[in-house]
N, C-alpha and C positions, 0 to 999 in steps of 0.2 A: 731506682734504676733496675733493680733486679726484677721487679714486677713487669716492667716493659719488655724485657727479654723473654719472659715466660708467657706473655700475652699471645703470641701466634700459636704456641703449643696448646694453650687453654682453648682458643678458638677452634683449633682442629679437633680437639676432643669433643667439644659441643657439637660441632658439625657431624662428627662420626655418630654420636648418640642421636642426632636428629634425622639421620638418613632414613630410619624406619618410618618416620611420619611424613615423608615426602609425598607418597600417593594421596594421603588424607589431606594434606595441605593443598595439593593440586585440585582435588575434587571440591574442596571448599572455595578455592579461587574461582573455579568454573561455576559453582553455584552462586557465588556473589555476582559474577558477570551476568549470568542468565536472569537473576533476580532483579538487578538494575535495569537490563534491557526490558523485562517484563513491566516494570513500574513505568519506564519512560513511554512504552507503547500504550499502556493503560491511560496515562495522563494525556497523551496526545490524542487518543481516540475519544476521550470523554469531553474534549473541548468542543463547544458549539460556536459557530461563527456569530458575530455581533450583527445587530440589525443593520448597521451602517455598511458593513461588509457585504451583506446580502443585497442591499439596494444598489450599492456601487457595481457589483457583478451583474445584477439584472439589468442595469442601464446600459452596460457595454455589450450585452448579448444581442446578436442581430436576429431580427425576425426573418425567417425564410420567405422569399418572394418568388412567385412563379409568374412568368410573363403571360399576359392574356393571349397573345398570339399562339404560344405553345399550347395553352389550354384549349383554344379553339381548334387547333390542329388535332390534338388527341381526341377531342370530342367528335370531329368529323371522321377520323379513322374508326373510331368505335361505331359510329352510325353506319358506316359503309361496309363493314366486314363482319360477317356472322361469327367467325371464329374468334375475332377480337371481342365481340359482345359476350360470347360464352366465357371467355377468359376473364373479363371484367366481372361478370355475374358469379363466376366461381371464386374469384378472389374476394369479392365482397361477402359472400356467404360463408366462406371458410378461409380466412387469411393465413392460416398456418399450414395449409396443404401445399 
């Protein structure tokens, strides 16, 4: 019974002695958290999709479709206007300009 009454005093003494190590323990905790996050990101980044996943996603991807009437209209506008013709020629020769 005597030991149980002295337990809080002993814990306070241990806590007082351990206060000088709090910054070090805090830095070690942060280092452990960053290390864990780094490993998680590395493992998730290194994963490759399976062939079944790739084929499933490629089946659901829609192929863009341009209406023939719109293509004919753009072609007629290009044929009728000189400024549009030069615009198309410039865009074809240098698409990044």
